[in-house]
Structures are given as structure tokens and as C-alpha cells.
LONUGU-968082 format. One record per residue (C-alpha): x, y, z. Coordinates in steps of 0.02 Angstrom, whole numbers, padded with zeros to 5 digits, always signed. Layout:
<pts>
XYZ...
</pts>
This chain:
<pts>
+00002-00019+00003+00138+00127+00035+00210+00071-00120+00072+00112-00204+00047+00287-00134+00241+00336-00175+00195+00301-00367+00049+00394-00367+00141+00560-00262+00282+00524-00371+00156+00533-00526+00041+00674-00494+00192+00792-00449+00293+00731-00641+00096+00806-00709+00128+00941-00622+00309+00991-00639+00264+00944-00822+00140+01096-00822+00262+01188-00745+00392+01158-00892+00510+01072-00750+00568+00895-00764+00655+00793-00654+00754+00721-00758+00874+00797-00887+00815+00803-01079+00932+00750-01207+00975+00899-01317+00939+00849-01470+01099+00833-01610+01060+01009-01688+01046+01123-01542+01224+01143-01553+01247+01166-01734+01099+01303-01740+01170+01388-01581+01343+01386-01674+01258+01471-01837+01139+01587-01761+01300+01671-01651+01405+01699-01821+01242+01767-01923+01244+01892-01780+01427+01936-01754+01453+01902-01958+01314+01983-02073+01228+02052-01953+01321+02136-01838+01315+02333-01850+01133+02311-01854+00963+02324-01744+00921+02171-01690+00766+02092-01647+00761+01913-01598+00662+01774-01571+00684+01612-01509+00518+01476-01504+00472+01412-01342+00533+01232-01373+00699+01273-01451+00706+01412-01308+00726+01256-01198+00883+01198-01271+00974+01325-01332+01072+01442-01176+01015+01607-01230+01144+01689-01098+01282+01609-01161+01243+01649-01372+01223+01825-01328+01372+01855-01217+01501+01962-01294+01378+02031-01454+01425+02229-01525+01259+02250-01623+01102+02313-01502+00968+02150-01495+00835+02162-01402+00733+02003-01358+00575+01978-01406+00429+01875-01296+00284+01824-01317+00194+01948-01212+00264+02090-01319+00215+01994-01494+00045+01943-01444-00008+02138-01415-00071+02226-01548-00166+02405-01464-00060+02496-01593+00123+02591-01583+00209+02598-01428+00370+02689-01426+00470+02544-01408+00370+02444-01554+00397+02578-01679+00588+02591-01650+00627+02395-01707+00502+02427-01844+00659+02435-01966+00744+02324-01877+00815+02157-01917+00723+02012-01839+00813+01851-01842+00645+01696-01797+00720+01528-01711+00584+01406-01753+00575+01213-01717+00444+01094-01803+00272+01140-01853+00197+01304-01882+00280+01442-01766+00144+01561-01738+00248+01719-01767+00250+01688-01957+00068+01647-01982-00001+01761-01851+00133+01930-01835+00045+02060-01751+00014+02238-01822+00157+02337-01769+00288+02203-01848+00336+02251-02004+00519+02206-02009+00637+02246-02158+00748+02106-02170+00680+01960-02097+00812+01788-02080+00737+01610-02010+00839+01464-01938+00738+01308-01920+00831+01237-01785+00746+01047-01823+00809+00883-01913+00660+00936-02045+00622+01106-02151+00473+01154-02263+00549+01285-02366+00410+01311-02458+00288+01326-02312+00392+01459-02229+00405+01556-02375+00219+01553-02407+00189+01613-02204+00106+01794-02193+00247+01867-02115+00383+01816-02252+00267+01863-02391+00239+02044-02298+00440+02058-02300+00544+02156-02423+00707+02038-02378+00704+01871-02308+00824+01712-02302+00785+01515-02227+00903+01426-02150+00889+01266-02162+00993+01098-02119+01054+00992-02275+01181+00881-02210+01146+00758-02086+01287+00663-02041+01320+00518-01913+01420+00656-01821+01302+00793-01760+01455+00941-01767+01472+00932-01965+01297+00966-02003+01274+01128-02112+01172+01226-02174+01094+01307-02335+01052+01471-02362+00871+01485-02463+00770+01638-02509+00644+01662-02642+00581+01791-02793+00402+01804-02757+00365+01914-02941+00490+01791-03057+00428+01673-03171+00504+01533-03040+00433+01579-02877+00504+01423-02785+00634+01421-02652+00805+01454-02737+00962+01385-02615+01096+01539-02620+01221+01404-02560+01284+01333-02397+01321+01439-02262+01501+01482-02212+01540+01678-02149+01704+01675-02280+01547+01667-02407+01389+01785-02331+01494+01920-02250+01399+02064-02275+01202+02081-02275+01183+02120-02444+01253+01945-02443+01128+01860-02335+00970+01970-02417+00974+01975-02622+00841+02092-02687+00673+01996-02724+00618+02122-02816+00750+02175-02953+00615+02159-03071+00454+02103-03066+00442+01979-03205+00293+02050-03284+00172+02071-03156+00025+02154-03159-00025+02275-03056-00181+02371-03017-00218+02550-03000-00354+02627-02891-00405+02795-03002-00544+02936-03027-00535+02986-03203-00580+03177-03137-00427+03218-03030-00323+03329-03138-00176+03339-03156-00161+03185-03034-00267+03090-03165-00374+03128-03287-00425+03073-03482-00388+03161-03634-00521+03226-03769-00434+03049-03873-00479+02934-03721-00310+02911-03667-00285+02921-03464-00161+03052-03440-00074+03155-03276+00061+03172-03168+00020+02996-03065-00002+02928-03226+00170+02960-03274+00249+02900-03129+00158+02750-03126+00239+02727-03310+00408+02764-03262+00421+02639-03134+00339+02509-03220+00479+02535-03371+00611+02512-03233+00519+02360-03138+00453+02280-03270+00281+02247-03192+00199+02287-03380+00233+02380-03549+00262+02568-03527+00176+02608-03682+00044+02521-03664+00003+02543-03459-00169+02615-03490-00226+02454-03574-00103+02322-03471-00129+02386-03321-00297+02367-03204-00383+02517-03181-00515+02493-03062-00650+02676-03049-00698+02700-02905-00868+02821-02864-00791+02877-02703-00601+02908-02615-00648+02843-02456-00690+02875-02304-00653+02785-02121-00776+02675-02054-00845+02635-01891-00755+02477-01888-00584+02526-01966-00625+02480-02141-00634+02587-02268-00758+02630-02420-00694+02713-02601-00545+02697-02682-00440+02669-02520-00587+02518-02464-00532+02451-02625-00341+02455-02567-00401+02394-02418-00500+02257-02444-00335+02190-02553-00448+02189-02718-00309+02327-02808-00139+02375-02750-00114+02543-02744-00225+02686-02771-00116+02827-02879-00242+02999-02850-00209+03148-02776-00199+03097-02598-00122+03179-02447-00015+03101-02304-00103+03104-02156-00071+02993-01971-00216+02904-02002-00209+02820-02179-00026+02790-02126-00084+02681-02000-00224+02598-02120-00086+02568-02259+00076+02588-02333+00132+02777-02417+00255+02794-02537+00406+02953-02512+00312+03117-02562+00327+03139-02747+00254+03326-02733+00185+03470-02590+00021+03537-02606-00115+03609-02510-00285+03661-02539-00313+03814-02643-00455+03925-02671-00526+03998-02809-00652+04166-02823-00720+04273-02923-00644+04410-03026-00703+04572-02925-00779+04669-03026-00693+04793-03155-00686+04984-03118-00832+05080-03192-00762+05136-03370-00802+05343-03339-00668+05319-03236-00546+05284-03339-00482+05490-03369-00413+05441-03189-00398+05271-03177-00192+05294-03247-00126+05391-03085-00163+05353-02914-00246+05484-02791-00057+05506-02717+00017+05553-02876-00128+05658-02955-00119+05772-02780+00085+05777-02828+00050+05828-02989-00057+05952-02941+00060+06042-02822+00204+06040-02934+00101+06131-03059+00070+06257-02913+00239+06277-02875+00298+06285-03060+00198+06421-03091+00235+06523-02952+00411+06517-02994+00380+06534-03172+00299+06703-03132+00429+06773-03029+00576+06727-03140+00496+06823-03296+00434+06945-03198+00568+07090-03285+00572+07009-03449+00395+06947-03524+00310+07027-03401+00192+06870-03354+00027+06890-03269-00002+06749-03135-00149+06678-03241-00059+06672-03387+00119+06595-03309-00013+06468-03259-00083+06430-03423+00088+06415-03512+00123+06282-03379-00057+06200-03397-00016+06207-03611+00106+06084-03575+00024+05952-03490-00084+05967-03630+00027+05942-03772+00010+06139-03825+00166+06280-03843+00193+06400-03750+00109+06590-03815+00289+06688-03797+00466+06592-03775+00581+06682-03624+00727+06767-03666+00813+06732-03478+00915+06590-03475+00859+06564-03309+00669+06561-03379+00760+06457-03535+00811+06317-03419+00664+06307-03279+00563+06286-03445+00644+06160-03530+00636+06057-03379+00445+06058-03379+00459+06030-03532+00539+05873-03522+00433+05825-03369+00279+05853-03437+00340+05732-03569+00389+05592-03453+00191+05642-03379+00118+05624-03523+00191+05462-03602+00162+05370-03405-00048+05430-03444-00076+05376-03594+00008+05210-03581-00080+05184-03437-00243+05237-03496-00217+05114-03664-00203+04964-03543-00351+05010-03443-00452+05023-03611-00389+04840-03679-00363+04771-03502-00538+04821-03394-00447+04861-03232-00515+04752-03075-00546+04797-02889-00416+04738-02759-00434+04539-02748-00415+04438-02593-00237+04390-02537-00238+04301-02389-00344+04179-02276-00416+04308-02154-00454+04412-02295-00577+04298-02347-00615+04243-02199-00690+04429-02146-00762+04438-02296-00975+04424-02338-00892+04270-02459-00948+04083-02401-00847+03913-02440-00918+03778-02556-00827+03596-02558-00886+03420-02637-00947+03311-02513-00841+03164-02538-00761+03121-02357-00593+03230-02360-00533+03283-02187-00552+03466-02235-00701+03504-02181-00697+03429-01992-00526+03504-01955-00599+03680-02007-00740+03647-01905-00622+03609-01750-00498+03722-01797-00422+03818-01640-00364+03928-01745-00533+04096-01753-00457+04109-01944-00502+03930-01979-00646+03898-01869-00720+04028-01957-00717+04002-02124-00783+03825-02047-00935+03914-01981-00928+03969-02189-00904+03796-02263-01050+03764-02385-01028+03538-02446-01130+03498-02617-01163+03308-02626-01102+03209-02768-01189+03194-02946-01121+03026-03018-01193+03077-03192-01122+03250-03201-00963+03250-03289-00867+03296-03137-00968+03210-02995-01048+03347-02952-00914+03514-02933-01009+03594-03048-01124+03673-02893-00973+03740-02838-00914+03802-02987-01095+03888-03000-01082+03975-02825-00911+04037-02869-00973+04125-03012-01124+04212-02944-01016+04299-02863-01065+04222-02683-00964+04068-02637-00768+04043-02668-00723+03839-02703-00607+03751-02590-00545+03610-02664-00332+03528-02709-00227+03680-02761-00184+03622-02952-00366+03530-02966-00472+03672-02925-00378+03786-03054-00384+03648-03197-00587+03640-03149-00615+03811-03214-00491+03794-03325-00606+03655-03435-00763+03750-03396-00700+03902-03490-00700+04002-03333-00487+04048-03314-00526+04232-03384-00647+04251-03246-00584+04191-03080-00424+04201-02996-00342+04085-02859-00304+04140-02679-00120+04151-02645-00140+04079-02488-00155+03880-02478-00249+03785-02335-00177+03646-02269-00008+03588-02383+00021+03417-02380+00140+03286-02470+00060+03181-02585+00085+03007-02607+00040+02825-02667-00051+02716-02563-00050+02510-02552-00123+02368-02474-00021+02385-02278+00136+02285-02275+00180+02265-02478+00372+02207-02472+00400+02283-02630+00334+02453-02570+00505+02529-02550+00572+02478-02737+00431+02625-02777+00493+02733-02649+00709+02706-02743+00599+02754-02887+00489+02888-02853+00642+02999-02765+00738+02959-02910+00605+03074-03010+00571+03197-02882+00775+03230-02876+00802+03231-03081+00674+03371-03095+00556+03236-03201+00421+03272-03102+00398+03465-03062+00447+03442-03252+00264+03321-03301+00181+03450-03163+00232+03624-03265+00171+03531-03440+00019+03441-03425-00035+03650-03310+00032+03756-03472-00065+03639-03599-00215+03670-03494-00190+03869-03492-00118+03863-03688-00287+03757-03725-00399+03909-03624-00330+04067-03710-00326+03984-03892-00542+04002-03866-00514+04169-03774-00559+04326-03874-00483+04483-03866-00570+04613-03810-00641+04745-03928-00644+04934-03892-00826+04976-03868-00907+05181-03848-00935+05117-03650-00741+05087-03659-00717+05271-03693-00835+05351-03576-00713+05438-03493-00624+05541-03641-00808+05575-03711-00868+05639-03512-00695+05740-03500-00740+05825-03684-00906+05880-03640-00857+05954-03481-00712+06039-03548-00846+06092-03707-00957+06165-03545-00798+06247-03486-00753+06347-03646-00917+06397-03700-00946+06460-03516-00786+06540-03544-00814+06656-03711-00982+06704-03659-00891+06770-03492-00771+06862-03611-00915+06938-03718-01003+07003-03556-00871+07078-03458-00748+07144-03614-00823+07293-03719-00838+07277-03884-00699+07395-03954-00704+07366-04157-00740+07486-04266-00882+07479-04418
</pts>
């Protein structure tokens, strides 16, 4: 009975200790453990040296490896990931954000490690090295795991030689090229420090060539200058040209037939973030992995970066406002327009001073009266000759300087008058957001789910808050060519609103609708932001787009394409405009001055006839 109780107690203790991961008897170390530890140590001190490393060891392997001895003396910063940290998926923390660009080394055993198949959402390393510390290694299965599928550079170490003596076992280095014609695992050779000395040796570029893979891009055609459709039906735009250049470089389509070869999906809306975290519209198409990217005019925002992968910025632009030109000055003011009020006052004062000076220098010579001196000074302003030529050299010099000054004034006045008659002068336009907020104009914007209305409504800036209180949203009408933008255009042309939209797009919109000569853009932009392409989260080849697009920016091609598109639209509208034709209404000021002068001359003649006696003999 005592023996039976002892055996029973021992069995219970054994079960409890097994659950607590404690064994009464030492487990024999598997034959592959020393080899795996040696290869891991060589990788950390060799090609991974100098790089920040995240080390994750599977629970089954961690019991057989001495991590303290393995990590002793390493010069590279190494972070040991534990299960609690990996299992959390509540967003970025400071530590997690600093590890997203690190090298992840995962030591796994048999089976399907959950880290490879169910990685946390914040884990997105740029390089992953998987060391299989087991006798069997399914390379194809490991490369199909979500973590390796979403990582730009991956490498797999598998046992390839298992002699009787485990110390002489060797590892094979394997990788794969997902977009190539043969995506099967490819062996890079047998692991040796002399062969794999750098990170580039261990992780070759998996996306040097996309292997003529068809990539889909979601877009809306009415987004000039980013994406638009020409009169001949061809899709063009700044983003389309960028995509064509990337396609030629990466070989994922024929650059000459990019519109027909790439699957362009037309979406009705841009994309709103719903309460459950999903998106509708174009961003929803990309989020559901029905398309690889969206290339329309999207700015980089914090929320979008959390939910999608975005490329480097290729253009900086904000939201602009288009306003109707202020009404022109009345035509009868043409006689006063060439000079400002200050210039007119200065001319009047100078005429008085010159009249007095001319009178005093001729008081002994010509003996001109004050009225005659004033008339001689005034004649030169009206391109008439003086009545008497002065004899004194001082008087001649003064008259010559005055004639030269009046010639300059006459030429300036005539030139400005011609410009006023041919190009109507407008009232002072609005230049700043503060002036727009203080004016009676309201704002208009298409209700397509952009962040601007909410940002204006909740802004702590008093100027932006006032603009947000005056913002009116018009509905989307899919049957119209511009999906409802026409509503805002009508309000602008009525003189009641300013159209708020992406700066380049709103300028092109009014050009296309034939209003380019009747509106003007506000000089100050709202919420300037960086434009970028958006990809599905954890797109492994996004970094290739970053490299290519940055090269296009640095070379100036982006700005060159943008300038061509905007100038082309401007020239096309100039050709349709008519040159102004002068009419009688443009000459109101001249006829008014003529009428006033005629009445004054008539009154002067009548006065002379009445005040001066008739001395003429019969």
C-alpha cells in the first residue's frame, strides 16, 4: 500500500512539474541544437553585425539553447522579443515603433510557428532571417507564411547535411523571388562566414525585376493634374506618368501600353474610414486587397499611414480657393485711373509751384501775369506750345525742365490709359485667408469624405474656425462629368462662394469649364500636404517604389511633367478666348472729359463777351 501511494504521489508531482515546464530528469539535447546555436552566433557576429536585431526564439527551442551564453559579447544592439510583447496588437508604442525597421531573427523548430503565420499588426521588419533548428525544414511552407510574404527581404536557414556526427552538419541559405516566373525557393549556397559576409550577401534584392507581373491601380479620372482623360480617351496625368516610369524600370507592364495593360479600377468615392476601421471608396478597394495601390491626389495623413503603406512624397500641395474676379472699375473712371490719388495730388502741387516760379523769373522780362504763367505751365501738360518764348536763360532752363517732366507724365498717362481701355482694371482682390474670413463670401466644397471640413470646424485658429463656419458642402452627382463639382462652380460664378479644393485641381477645373479668365486663386493655401501613393498594408515591394519615385523627384521629372500639364491646360483655354474689342462704353471717360471741357470753354467765351466791351470799329 505504501509503494502504491508513493507511485501515485510521484505521478501527480510529475504531471504538475510537466505543466510547470520542469522535469525531474534532464532531457537529452537534440543533436541539432549545438549546430543551430553556432550558426545563429555566426550570423549575429557576421552579416548582422552593426544592425539592430530583434531576436525571437520559439518556446520549444528556447529550452534547449543557452541564450545568455549566445548573446554574451555581442556588439550589435539585440532585443529579445517575448511572447507578451508579440501578442499585443494595440497600436504603436515607443519601443515597437523603434523596432519596425530592425532585422528580425526568428529561431523556430518543428511545426508552424505562430509568429510567422499570425504576426502582430505593428511588426513590419524590413529584413527577416528564419533559422530552422529542426531536422526537417519545409522551405516552401515557411515562405508562404504571412510574415515572410509581407517582408521585403527574407532568408531561410535549413539543415542540408546530417552526418552521423552532428557537429559536422551544415546549413543551406535559401530565399525566394515572389514576382519572378519561378517563385520556388532558391538556394544561395551553404552557410559559411566567408561566403555571407554582408547583409547584401545574405539578403539579395527579391524585387529587382517584377517579372512582367500585372499590378492594379485604383483611380478616379476626374483628378487633374494627377489623373485625367484626354479628348482622345487616353488616360494621362502626373500620377499616370510616374506609374509608367516605375513600370518601365521594374518591368511589371509595357510602359507604352500602360493604360491598357494595367487594370485601372474606377471608384465612385475617395474613401471614408468607417467605425469598424474599414474604408469605402478607392481606399477600401486597396484595403480589401482588390487592388495593389491608389494613385490619385492623396495627401499623407496620420490615420492613413496607420492603415496603409504610403510611398515617399512626390509633390507638395495644399488646398486652394478659387474666387470670382472682382467687378471692374466703372469705365467713366478711365480718365483718373492711370494715376493714383497721391500722384494726382503731387502733380497738382507741382503745377502750382512751377507756376509761381515761372511767374517770378519772368516778372521783369516777359511781364506775364499769374494767369498767363499758369496757362503756359498747363499747356505743356496738354501737349500745346507756350504763347511766348522767354529770353532770360534762367527762365529758359526752368521751362525746358518742365517740358521734359511733362513729357514723361504724358507718356505714362497715355500708356496706363491704353492698358485700362484694353484690359479692364479690377478692384483689389483678396490675398489672404484672413481677408477671406472677414469677407461676405462663403466656402463651397464637394462632400466626398475629405478631412478638411472637420479640421476647419474643430480648429482652434480663429481664422480657420470662421472659414469652417462658412463652409457649404455640395452632394456628389455621379451623372455629371465632374461628379458634382459643377455646383460649386456655379456658386463661385454667382459671386457668393469661394471654391475650396486641391490647388492644382481646382485651377484645372475652372480652365476646363471655360472660366479661367473670370476667376483667380487665393495666394495663400490651406493645409499644405505631401502627396503619395497608397498601398495595401505590409506591401513588401513598396520600398522599390520609394527608391524610384525619389529618383524622379531628384531629377526634376516630376516638376517637369506637372508644368507641362498645367501649361497645356492654360494654352488650350487661351486659344479659345477672344481679344477685347473697344466700344463706346470703354471711352466714357474721354467723352465725359470732352463734354466738361466743351462746357467750360463755352462758359469762358460767354464770360469774355459779357465782361469785355466791344471795341471793334464799324
